[in-house]
C-alpha positions in Angstrom: -199.8 -2.9 11.4 -201.2 0.2 12.0 -201.3 2.1 14.8 -203.9 0.2 17.6 -204.5 -2.7 15.5 -202.9 -6.3 16.8 -202.9 -10.3 15.3 -204.8 -12.4 17.6 -204.2 -15.9 16.9 -207.5 -18.6 18.0 -207.3 -21.4 20.0 -206.0 -24.5 18.2 -204.1 -21.9 15.6 -200.9 -21.4 15.0 -199.3 -18.0 13.6 -195.6 -19.0 12.0 -193.4 -15.8 10.5 -191.0 -17.5 8.8 -187.9 -15.1 8.0 -190.1 -12.5 7.6 -190.6 -9.6 9.7 -194.1 -8.1 11.1 -193.8 -4.5 11.5 -194.9 -0.9 11.2 -193.2 1.1 8.8 -195.3 4.2 9.8 -193.3 5.2 13.1 -196.1 4.8 15.4 -196.5 1.2 17.9 -198.8 -1.5 17.2 -200.4 -3.7 20.1 -198.3 -7.1 19.0 -199.6 -10.5 18.8 -201.9 -11.6 21.3 -202.3 -15.4 22.3 -206.2 -16.4 22.3 -206.9 -19.2 24.4 -207.6 -21.3 27.7 -204.3 -20.6 30.1 -205.6 -21.4 33.2 -203.7 -21.0 36.5 -200.8 -20.9 33.5 -201.0 -24.9 33.2 -202.2 -25.9 29.6 -204.0 -29.4 29.7 -204.3 -29.3 26.3 -201.7 -27.5 23.2 -205.2 -27.0 21.1 -206.6 -24.7 24.3 -204.6 -21.6 23.0 -203.0 -20.1 19.9 -199.1 -20.4 18.9 -196.3 -17.9 17.7 -194.0 -19.6 16.1 -190.5 -17.3 14.8 -188.6 -19.6 12.5 -185.6 -18.2 10.0 -184.9 -15.0 12.0 -188.5 -14.5 11.6 -189.1 -11.2 14.1 -192.0 -8.5 15.2 -190.7 -5.7 15.1 -193.1 -2.1 17.4 -191.4 0.3 14.9 -188.9 0.5 11.8 -188.2 4.4 10.9 
């Protein structure tokens, strides 16, 4: 991921990192993963109202790898 960029997971969508790593190898921080959707008062009445992130089989997000 490039410096200053992020992944946005839209409401109802899922980002699955299945045994892989999302990172930046340039020594710069990226802006991470944003889960979009309706999360009023922390109560999600419909699971499809928010984006989802699933890390499976040691899937990881790393800010910097040198």
